[in-house]
N, CA, C and O atoms as a GROMACS GRO file, in nm:
protein
  492
    1MET      N    1  -5.599  14.037   2.679
    1MET     CA    2  -5.538  14.168   2.831
    1MET      C    3  -5.644  14.082   2.970
    1MET      O    4  -5.740  14.008   2.989
    2LYS      N    5  -5.578  14.132   3.011
    2LYS     CA    6  -5.708  14.072   3.146
    2LYS      C    7  -5.795  14.166   3.151
    2LYS      O    8  -5.798  14.283   3.112
    3SER      N    9  -5.861  14.104   3.201
    3SER     CA   10  -5.898  14.223   3.342
    3SER      C   11  -5.932  14.328   3.407
    3SER      O   12  -6.016  14.354   3.322
    4LEU      N   13  -5.948  14.441   3.507
    4LEU     CA   14  -5.929  14.496   3.557
    4LEU      C   15  -5.875  14.466   3.730
    4LEU      O   16  -5.788  14.510   3.806
    5GLU      N   17  -5.999  14.353   3.734
    5GLU     CA   18  -6.018  14.258   3.885
    5GLU      C   19  -5.886  14.119   3.850
    5GLU      O   20  -5.812  14.091   3.944
    6GLU      N   21  -5.874  14.062   3.751
    6GLU     CA   22  -5.761  14.042   3.710
    6GLU      C   23  -5.618  14.081   3.781
    6GLU      O   24  -5.532  14.022   3.846
    7LEU      N   25  -5.639  14.203   3.735
    7LEU     CA   26  -5.448  14.293   3.770
    7LEU      C   27  -5.469  14.292   3.833
    7LEU      O   28  -5.403  14.209   3.896
    8LYS      N   29  -5.598  14.383   3.940
    8LYS     CA   30  -5.544  14.346   4.110
    8LYS      C   31  -5.563  14.296   4.194
    8LYS      O   32  -5.530  14.347   4.301
    9ALA      N   33  -5.640  14.143   4.189
    9ALA     CA   34  -5.596  14.023   4.242
    9ALA      C   35  -5.435  13.969   4.169
    9ALA      O   36  -5.371  13.981   4.274
   10ILE      N   37  -5.345  13.927   4.082
   10ILE     CA   38  -5.218  13.947   4.088
   10ILE      C   39  -5.133  14.022   4.126
   10ILE      O   40  -5.020  13.979   4.145
   11ARG      N   41  -5.174  14.202   4.155
   11ARG     CA   42  -5.124  14.296   4.213
   11ARG      C   43  -5.098  14.254   4.382
   11ARG      O   44  -5.000  14.235   4.456
   12GLU      N   45  -5.208  14.254   4.391
   12GLU     CA   46  -5.245  14.217   4.553
   12GLU      C   47  -5.119  14.036   4.657
   12GLU      O   48  -5.066  14.021   4.767
   13LYS      N   49  -5.133  13.959   4.543
   13LYS     CA   50  -5.109  13.818   4.565
   13LYS      C   51  -4.957  13.900   4.611
   13LYS      O   52  -4.910  13.923   4.722
   14MET      N   53  -4.897  13.936   4.446
   14MET     CA   54  -4.747  13.959   4.409
   14MET      C   55  -4.744  14.094   4.559
   14MET      O   56  -4.622  14.110   4.566
   15GLN      N   57  -4.775  14.144   4.616
   15GLN     CA   58  -4.744  14.271   4.694
   15GLN      C   59  -4.753  14.159   4.838
   15GLN      O   60  -4.665  14.183   4.921
   16GLY      N   61  -4.810  14.088   4.859
   16GLY     CA   62  -4.754  14.015   5.004
   16GLY      C   63  -4.713  13.921   4.987
   16GLY      O   64  -4.726  13.842   5.081
   17SER      N   65  -4.639  13.872   4.859
   17SER     CA   66  -4.523  13.804   4.862
   17SER      C   67  -4.382  13.889   4.871
   17SER      O   68  -4.283  13.847   4.930
   18VAL      N   69  -4.392  14.047   4.784
   18VAL     CA   70  -4.250  14.080   4.851
   18VAL      C   71  -4.292  14.193   4.988
   18VAL      O   72  -4.215  14.271   5.042
   19ALA      N   73  -4.438  14.170   5.021
   19ALA     CA   74  -4.346  14.225   5.168
   19ALA      C   75  -4.378  14.132   5.268
   19ALA      O   76  -4.393  14.147   5.390
   20PHE      N   77  -4.388  14.012   5.178
   20PHE     CA   78  -4.323  13.863   5.314
   20PHE      C   79  -4.119  13.757   5.293
   20PHE      O   80  -4.049  13.670   5.347
   21ARG      N   81  -4.120  13.862   5.166
   21ARG     CA   82  -3.976  13.868   5.192
   21ARG      C   83  -3.858  14.017   5.269
   21ARG      O   84  -3.768  14.013   5.353
   22SER      N   85  -3.903  14.102   5.209
   22SER     CA   86  -3.844  14.181   5.273
   22SER      C   87  -3.846  14.190   5.453
   22SER      O   88  -3.762  14.245   5.524
   23GLU      N   89  -3.988  14.108   5.501
   23GLU     CA   90  -3.932  14.069   5.658
   23GLU      C   91  -3.871  13.998   5.622
   23GLU      O   92  -3.962  13.914   5.627
   24ASP      N   93  -3.734  13.904   5.558
   24ASP     CA   94  -3.733  13.828   5.672
   24ASP      C   95  -3.598  13.878   5.703
   24ASP      O   96  -3.518  13.882   5.610
   25THR      N   97  -3.573  13.905   5.782
   25THR     CA   98  -3.455  14.011   5.855
   25THR      C   99  -3.294  13.879   5.873
   25THR      O  100  -3.174  13.896   5.852
   26ASN      N  101  -3.357  13.780   5.910
   26ASN     CA  102  -3.211  13.679   5.935
   26ASN      C  103  -3.137  13.628   5.832
   26ASN      O  104  -3.050  13.543   5.852
   27GLN      N  105  -3.167  13.681   5.697
   27GLN     CA  106  -3.128  13.599   5.552
   27GLN      C  107  -2.952  13.740   5.430
   27GLN      O  108  -2.916  13.853   5.396
   28THR      N  109  -2.932  13.632   5.431
   28THR     CA  110  -2.804  13.706   5.387
   28THR      C  111  -2.852  13.745   5.238
   28THR      O  112  -2.834  13.658   5.153
   29ARG      N  113  -2.902  13.850   5.203
   29ARG     CA  114  -2.886  13.901   5.032
   29ARG      C  115  -2.711  13.891   4.980
   29ARG      O  116  -2.610  13.911   5.048
   30VAL      N  117  -2.725  13.855   4.836
   30VAL     CA  118  -2.594  13.824   4.735
   30VAL      C  119  -2.678  13.880   4.595
   30VAL      O  120  -2.753  13.818   4.519
   31VAL      N  121  -2.633  14.017   4.595
   31VAL     CA  122  -2.751  14.106   4.410
   31VAL      C  123  -2.626  14.101   4.369
   31VAL      O  124  -2.528  14.097   4.443
   32VAL      N  125  -2.628  14.100   4.228
   32VAL     CA  126  -2.540  14.070   4.164
   32VAL      C  127  -2.574  14.251   4.035
   32VAL      O  128  -2.690  14.235   3.998
   33GLY      N  129  -2.539  14.339   3.994
   33GLY     CA  130  -2.555  14.412   3.923
   33GLY      C  131  -2.570  14.390   3.786
   33GLY      O  132  -2.464  14.343   3.743
   34MET      N  133  -2.663  14.405   3.685
   34MET     CA  134  -2.689  14.284   3.623
   34MET      C  135  -2.743  14.399   3.517
   34MET      O  136  -2.845  14.371   3.455
   35ALA      N  137  -2.673  14.539   3.491
   35ALA     CA  138  -2.695  14.655   3.401
   35ALA      C  139  -2.706  14.616   3.312
   35ALA      O  140  -2.776  14.515   3.301
   36THR      N  141  -2.632  14.682   3.179
   36THR     CA  142  -2.598  14.655   3.054
   36THR      C  143  -2.450  14.671   3.093
   36THR      O  144  -2.381  14.619   3.005
   37CYS      N  145  -2.396  14.709   3.165
   37CYS     CA  146  -2.235  14.743   3.176
   37CYS      C  147  -2.235  14.654   3.266
   37CYS      O  148  -2.145  14.579   3.228
   38GLY      N  149  -2.286  14.602   3.384
   38GLY     CA  150  -2.267  14.440   3.439
   38GLY      C  151  -2.223  14.354   3.357
   38GLY      O  152  -2.118  14.291   3.363
   39ILE      N  153  -2.329  14.351   3.258
   39ILE     CA  154  -2.381  14.243   3.169
   39ILE      C  155  -2.273  14.210   3.073
   39ILE      O  156  -2.262  14.095   3.030
   40ALA      N  157  -2.204  14.293   3.041
   40ALA     CA  158  -2.052  14.342   2.895
   40ALA      C  159  -1.905  14.334   3.023
   40ALA      O  160  -1.785  14.318   2.999
   41SER      N  161  -1.959  14.347   3.126
   41SER     CA  162  -1.833  14.326   3.188
   41SER      C  163  -1.801  14.186   3.254
   41SER      O  164  -1.698  14.137   3.299
   42GLY      N  165  -1.970  14.127   3.236
   42GLY     CA  166  -1.888  13.931   3.258
   42GLY      C  167  -1.970  13.904   3.435
   42GLY      O  168  -1.925  13.836   3.527
   43ALA      N  169  -2.094  13.983   3.431
   43ALA     CA  170  -2.172  13.990   3.547
   43ALA      C  171  -2.283  13.847   3.575
   43ALA      O  172  -2.336  13.815   3.681
   44ARG      N  173  -2.300  13.750   3.379
   44ARG     CA  174  -2.375  13.693   3.399
   44ARG      C  175  -2.341  13.560   3.404
   44ARG      O  176  -2.425  13.470   3.401
   45PRO      N  177  -2.202  13.540   3.412
   45PRO     CA  178  -2.120  13.396   3.445
   45PRO      C  179  -2.108  13.418   3.594
   45PRO      O  180  -2.151  13.340   3.679
   46VAL      N  181  -2.045  13.529   3.617
   46VAL     CA  182  -2.148  13.566   3.816
   46VAL      C  183  -2.301  13.546   3.882
   46VAL      O  184  -2.346  13.494   3.984
   47LEU      N  185  -2.331  13.584   3.819
   47LEU     CA  186  -2.444  13.570   3.890
   47LEU      C  187  -2.489  13.396   3.902
   47LEU      O  188  -2.572  13.363   3.987
   48THR      N  189  -2.443  13.319   3.834
   48THR     CA  190  -2.445  13.198   3.768
   48THR      C  191  -2.400  13.116   3.894
   48THR      O  192  -2.466  13.068   3.985
   49ALA      N  193  -2.274  13.115   3.870
   49ALA     CA  194  -2.191  13.094   4.014
   49ALA      C  195  -2.169  13.077   4.106
   49ALA      O  196  -2.099  13.012   4.183
   50LEU      N  197  -2.284  13.191   4.091
   50LEU     CA  198  -2.304  13.230   4.290
   50LEU      C  199  -2.438  13.112   4.316
   50LEU      O  200  -2.438  13.005   4.376
   51SER      N  201  -2.575  13.202   4.226
   51SER     CA  202  -2.684  13.052   4.256
   51SER      C  203  -2.576  12.885   4.256
   51SER      O  204  -2.591  12.794   4.337
   52ASP      N  205  -2.484  12.887   4.155
   52ASP     CA  206  -2.558  12.755   4.140
   52ASP      C  207  -2.489  12.675   4.270
   52ASP      O  208  -2.513  12.557   4.295
   53ALA      N  209  -2.404  12.755   4.342
   53ALA     CA  210  -2.294  12.750   4.393
   53ALA      C  211  -2.370  12.760   4.537
   53ALA      O  212  -2.330  12.667   4.607
   54VAL      N  213  -2.485  12.856   4.621
   54VAL     CA  214  -2.539  12.863   4.674
   54VAL      C  215  -2.651  12.719   4.694
   54VAL      O  216  -2.654  12.649   4.795
   55GLN      N  217  -2.703  12.708   4.618
   55GLN     CA  218  -2.817  12.609   4.536
   55GLN      C  219  -2.763  12.408   4.572
   55GLN      O  220  -2.832  12.320   4.622
   56THR      N  221  -2.578  12.398   4.504
   56THR     CA  222  -2.551  12.298   4.510
   56THR      C  223  -2.450  12.213   4.659
   56THR      O  224  -2.400  12.100   4.655
   57LYS      N  225  -2.446  12.334   4.804
   57LYS     CA  226  -2.361  12.443   4.836
   57LYS      C  227  -2.476  12.368   5.030
   57LYS      O  228  -2.455  12.315   5.139
   58ALA      N  229  -2.616  12.437   4.923
   58ALA     CA  230  -2.747  12.398   4.996
   58ALA      C  231  -2.699  12.564   5.159
   58ALA      O  232  -2.696  12.598   5.277
   59ILE      N  233  -2.683  12.587   5.062
   59ILE     CA  234  -2.669  12.738   5.186
   59ILE      C  235  -2.792  12.807   5.231
   59ILE      O  236  -2.875  12.856   5.155
   60LYS      N  237  -2.797  12.808   5.387
   60LYS     CA  238  -3.012  12.864   5.421
   60LYS      C  239  -2.944  12.980   5.452
   60LYS      O  240  -2.829  12.998   5.491
   61ASP      N  241  -3.056  13.071   5.422
   61ASP     CA  242  -3.069  13.170   5.446
   61ASP      C  243  -2.977  13.255   5.394
   61ASP      O  244  -2.908  13.330   5.463
   62VAL      N  245  -2.972  13.241   5.215
   62VAL     CA  246  -2.910  13.268   5.154
   62VAL      C  247  -2.998  13.339   5.025
   62VAL      O  248  -3.083  13.269   4.970
   63ALA      N  249  -2.989  13.401   5.004
   63ALA     CA  250  -3.069  13.443   4.863
   63ALA      C  251  -2.950  13.535   4.782
   63ALA      O  252  -2.854  13.593   4.831
   64VAL      N  253  -2.999  13.524   4.611
   64VAL     CA  254  -2.860  13.507   4.526
   64VAL      C  255  -2.996  13.607   4.437
   64VAL      O  256  -3.114  13.590   4.406
   65THR      N  257  -2.893  13.712   4.425
   65THR     CA  258  -3.092  13.806   4.377
   65THR      C  259  -3.003  13.890   4.176
   65THR      O  260  -2.923  13.832   4.103
   66GLN      N  261  -3.031  13.953   4.167
   66GLN     CA  262  -3.000  14.067   4.061
   66GLN      C  263  -3.039  14.206   4.095
   66GLN      O  264  -3.126  14.226   4.180
   67THR      N  265  -2.970  14.317   4.025
   67THR     CA  266  -3.081  14.462   4.040
   67THR      C  267  -2.974  14.509   3.942
   67THR      O  268  -2.854  14.480   3.948
   68GLY      N  269  -3.034  14.587   3.851
   68GLY     CA  270  -2.949  14.667   3.778
   68GLY      C  271  -2.877  14.745   3.784
   68GLY      O  272  -2.779  14.692   3.836
   69CYS      N  273  -2.843  14.908   3.752
   69CYS     CA  274  -2.746  14.939   3.798
   69CYS      C  275  -2.772  15.038   3.979
   69CYS      O  276  -2.843  15.106   4.053
   70ILE      N  277  -2.607  14.947   3.942
   70ILE     CA  278  -2.538  14.948   4.105
   70ILE      C  279  -2.472  15.200   4.143
   70ILE      O  280  -2.482  15.293   4.224
   71GLY      N  281  -2.404  15.151   3.978
   71GLY     CA  282  -2.323  15.341   3.933
   71GLY      C  283  -2.230  15.322   3.972
   71GLY      O  284  -2.183  15.421   4.028
   72LEU      N  285  -2.144  15.205   3.975
   72LEU     CA  286  -1.968  15.222   3.947
   72LEU      C  287  -1.954  15.136   3.811
   72LEU      O  288  -1.875  15.047   3.844
   73CYS      N  289  -1.984  15.118   3.692
   73CYS     CA  290  -1.972  15.060   3.604
   73CYS      C  291  -1.806  15.078   3.561
   73CYS      O  292  -1.776  15.019   3.457
   74GLN      N  293  -1.687  15.156   3.633
   74GLN     CA  294  -1.637  15.079   3.607
   74GLN      C  295  -1.508  14.944   3.702
   74GLN      O  296  -1.391  14.908   3.705
   75TYR      N  297  -1.637  14.921   3.761
   75TYR     CA  298  -1.517  14.814   3.871
   75TYR      C  299  -1.628  14.721   3.811
   75TYR      O  300  -1.582  14.616   3.855
   76GLU      N  301  -1.724  14.689   3.752
   76GLU     CA  302  -1.847  14.587   3.720
   76GLU      C  303  -1.759  14.517   3.656
   76GLU      O  304  -1.659  14.554   3.596
   77PRO      N  305  -1.835  14.339   3.684
   77PRO     CA  306  -1.895  14.324   3.767
   77PRO      C  307  -1.898  14.266   3.964
   77PRO      O  308  -1.838  14.182   4.030
   78ILE      N  309  -2.011  14.378   3.991
   78ILE     CA  310  -2.006  14.397   4.134
   78ILE      C  311  -2.146  14.317   4.164
   78ILE      O  312  -2.242  14.275   4.098
   79VAL      N  313  -2.108  14.319   4.284
   79VAL     CA  314  -2.147  14.230   4.366
   79VAL      C  315  -2.178  14.252   4.524
   79VAL      O  316  -2.081  14.265   4.599
   80GLU      N  317  -2.280  14.256   4.565
   80GLU     CA  318  -2.295  14.346   4.726
   80GLU      C  319  -2.354  14.202   4.771
   80GLU      O  320  -2.398  14.111   4.700
   81VAL      N  321  -2.335  14.215   4.952
   81VAL     CA  322  -2.334  14.139   4.974
   81VAL      C  323  -2.420  14.199   5.136
   81VAL      O  324  -2.364  14.270   5.220
   82TYR      N  325  -2.600  14.135   5.147
   82TYR     CA  326  -2.574  14.253   5.310
   82TYR      C  327  -2.671  14.109   5.376
   82TYR      O  328  -2.780  14.060   5.347
   83ALA      N  329  -2.572  14.081   5.468
   83ALA     CA  330  -2.599  14.086   5.619
   83ALA      C  331  -2.712  14.062   5.716
   83ALA      O  332  -2.808  14.129   5.677
   84PRO      N  333  -2.737  14.008   5.807
   84PRO     CA  334  -2.836  14.094   5.859
   84PRO      C  335  -2.691  14.199   6.024
   84PRO      O  336  -2.570  14.201   6.041
   85GLY      N  337  -2.789  14.249   6.083
   85GLY     CA  338  -2.680  14.320   6.137
   85GLY      C  339  -2.541  14.374   6.106
   85GLY      O  340  -2.477  14.431   6.194
   86LYS      N  341  -2.486  14.354   5.970
   86LYS     CA  342  -2.360  14.369   5.941
   86LYS      C  343  -2.392  14.458   5.852
   86LYS      O  344  -2.505  14.471   5.806
   87GLU      N  345  -2.261  14.551   5.811
   87GLU     CA  346  -2.247  14.646   5.731
   87GLU      C  347  -2.256  14.595   5.575
   87GLU      O  348  -2.228  14.476   5.560
   88LYS      N  349  -2.294  14.676   5.445
   88LYS     CA  350  -2.289  14.556   5.333
   88LYS      C  351  -2.116  14.574   5.267
   88LYS      O  352  -2.042  14.666   5.301
   89VAL      N  353  -2.071  14.438   5.144
   89VAL     CA  354  -1.972  14.461   5.145
   89VAL      C  355  -2.017  14.478   4.980
   89VAL      O  356  -2.124  14.451   4.926
   90THR      N  357  -1.927  14.518   4.939
   90THR     CA  358  -1.922  14.517   4.743
   90THR      C  359  -1.768  14.491   4.733
   90THR      O  360  -1.653  14.527   4.759
   91TYR      N  361  -1.860  14.393   4.668
   91TYR     CA  362  -1.700  14.335   4.602
   91TYR      C  363  -1.707  14.407   4.444
   91TYR      O  364  -1.817  14.449   4.409
   92VAL      N  365  -1.612  14.418   4.367
   92VAL     CA  366  -1.585  14.446   4.274
   92VAL      C  367  -1.504  14.407   4.134
   92VAL      O  368  -1.385  14.439   4.136
   93LYS      N  369  -1.544  14.353   4.035
   93LYS     CA  370  -1.446  14.328   3.880
   93LYS      C  371  -1.431  14.145   3.976
   93LYS      O  372  -1.341  14.063   3.994
   94MET      N  373  -1.566  14.156   4.012
   94MET     CA  374  -1.532  13.995   3.996
   94MET      C  375  -1.615  13.936   3.884
   94MET      O  376  -1.700  13.977   3.806
   95THR      N  377  -1.524  13.764   3.924
   95THR     CA  378  -1.544  13.658   3.841
   95THR      C  379  -1.516  13.578   3.914
   95THR      O  380  -1.449  13.570   4.017
   96PRO      N  381  -1.604  13.482   3.818
   96PRO     CA  382  -1.629  13.378   3.874
   96PRO      C  383  -1.608  13.255   3.973
   96PRO      O  384  -1.694  13.189   4.031
   97GLU      N  385  -1.438  13.239   3.974
   97GLU     CA  386  -1.388  13.138   4.020
   97GLU      C  387  -1.393  13.282   4.134
   97GLU      O  388  -1.441  13.244   4.241
   98LYS      N  389  -1.353  13.452   4.138
   98LYS     CA  390  -1.371  13.504   4.270
   98LYS      C  391  -1.462  13.444   4.347
   98LYS      O  392  -1.438  13.375   4.446
   99ALA      N  393  -1.648  13.489   4.263
   99ALA     CA  394  -1.682  13.475   4.333
   99ALA      C  395  -1.731  13.321   4.394
   99ALA      O  396  -1.841  13.322   4.449
  100LEU      N  397  -1.674  13.221   4.391
  100LEU     CA  398  -1.632  13.094   4.442
  100LEU      C  399  -1.566  13.138   4.543
  100LEU      O  400  -1.582  13.094   4.657
  101GLU      N  401  -1.528  13.181   4.529
  101GLU     CA  402  -1.434  13.203   4.669
  101GLU      C  403  -1.470  13.263   4.806
  101GLU      O  404  -1.453  13.229   4.923
  102VAL      N  405  -1.525  13.361   4.743
  102VAL     CA  406  -1.614  13.462   4.830
  102VAL      C  407  -1.785  13.384   4.839
  102VAL      O  408  -1.846  13.426   4.937
  103VAL      N  409  -1.839  13.315   4.783
  103VAL     CA  410  -1.913  13.218   4.903
  103VAL      C  411  -1.836  13.103   4.994
  103VAL      O  412  -1.877  13.103   5.110
  104ASP      N  413  -1.720  12.993   4.962
  104ASP     CA  414  -1.662  12.970   5.115
  104ASP      C  415  -1.652  13.096   5.223
  104ASP      O  416  -1.723  13.118   5.321
  105ARG      N  417  -1.523  13.182   5.164
  105ARG     CA  418  -1.532  13.261   5.289
  105ARG      C  419  -1.634  13.344   5.351
  105ARG      O  420  -1.634  13.357   5.474
  106HIS      N  421  -1.714  13.397   5.285
  106HIS     CA  422  -1.807  13.534   5.281
  106HIS      C  423  -1.879  13.441   5.390
  106HIS      O  424  -1.853  13.395   5.501
  107LEU      N  425  -2.005  13.439   5.278
  107LEU     CA  426  -2.122  13.314   5.315
  107LEU      C  427  -2.081  13.180   5.378
  107LEU      O  428  -2.162  13.135   5.459
  108ILE      N  429  -1.978  13.113   5.358
  108ILE     CA  430  -1.984  13.000   5.448
  108ILE      C  431  -1.890  13.058   5.565
  108ILE      O  432  -1.965  13.102   5.652
  109GLY      N  433  -1.802  13.070   5.589
  109GLY     CA  434  -1.673  13.119   5.675
  109GLY      C  435  -1.702  13.192   5.736
  109GLY      O  436  -1.689  13.160   5.854
  110GLY      N  437  -1.765  13.345   5.711
  110GLY     CA  438  -1.807  13.445   5.764
  110GLY      C  439  -1.701  13.553   5.796
  110GLY      O  440  -1.686  13.641   5.881
  111ASN      N  441  -1.630  13.500   5.678
  111ASN     CA  442  -1.503  13.580   5.637
  111ASN      C  443  -1.499  13.709   5.514
  111ASN      O  444  -1.495  13.681   5.394
  112VAL      N  445  -1.500  13.822   5.554
  112VAL     CA  446  -1.461  13.982   5.398
  112VAL      C  447  -1.380  13.877   5.302
  112VAL      O  448  -1.320  13.778   5.346
  113VAL      N  449  -1.388  13.912   5.175
  113VAL     CA  450  -1.271  13.863   5.114
  113VAL      C  451  -1.260  14.013   5.106
  113VAL      O  452  -1.339  14.088   5.048
  114THR      N  453  -1.091  14.067   5.209
  114THR     CA  454  -1.059  14.190   5.142
  114THR      C  455  -0.991  14.295   5.054
  114THR      O  456  -0.970  14.414   5.033
  115GLU      N  457  -0.963  14.105   4.999
  115GLU     CA  458  -0.862  14.192   4.908
  115GLU      C  459  -0.988  14.152   4.731
  115GLU      O  460  -0.936  14.100   4.632
  116TYR      N  461  -1.091  14.177   4.731
  116TYR     CA  462  -1.152  14.214   4.621
  116TYR      C  463  -1.209  14.326   4.597
  116TYR      O  464  -1.195  14.401   4.501
  117THR      N  465  -1.337  14.342   4.773
  117THR     CA  466  -1.364  14.420   4.783
  117THR      C  467  -1.315  14.571   4.708
  117THR      O  468  -1.215  14.579   4.637
  118ILE      N  469  -1.442  14.728   4.751
  118ILE     CA  470  -1.381  14.752   4.644
  118ILE      C  471  -1.297  14.818   4.769
  118ILE      O  472  -1.174  14.824   4.765
  119GLY      N  473  -1.368  14.864   4.875
  119GLY     CA  474  -1.184  14.960   5.012
  119GLY      C  475  -1.034  14.894   4.941
  119GLY      O  476  -0.934  14.963   4.961
  120ALA      N  477  -1.014  14.756   4.853
  120ALA     CA  478  -0.895  14.700   4.787
  120ALA      C  479  -0.838  14.807   4.769
  120ALA      O  480  -0.730  14.838   4.821
  121LEU      N  481  -0.949  14.920   4.644
  121LEU     CA  482  -0.887  14.894   4.507
  121LEU      C  483  -0.875  15.067   4.584
  121LEU      O  484  -0.897  15.155   4.502
  122ALA      N  485  -0.837  15.126   4.754
  122ALA     CA  486  -0.891  15.223   4.743
  122ALA      C  487  -0.704  15.228   4.766
  122ALA      O  488  -0.633  15.321   4.731
  123LYS      N  489  -0.665  15.120   4.823
  123LYS     CA  490  -0.507  15.160   4.903
  123LYS      C  491  -0.395  15.103   4.748
  123LYS      O  492  -0.272  15.112   4.754
   0.00000   0.00000   0.00000
């Protein structure tokens, strides 16, 4: 077990890292729901496809991350895109193929793929 001093040092180091990441307002965040419902619906291959595509295509200022439950289990796998100065876009019932299309059309091209959004299901 670590000493209390070592744990405090680790905590301070990590808090600085988290604060630094949250202050990067020019970065687009792509968040994949990876709770049990998301994983069971196929979120892991979607996360892998997004992450690999962003790295392979060397897309700058885009971070692909994961989160827990988003709260819309019936629409899993869910991908949310948070772009600076824009409204959040929620993509639902994603597949790796749809994810690659989102990378090309939305993250690179700047156009929301509306047919994959939660709003398209309401029509």
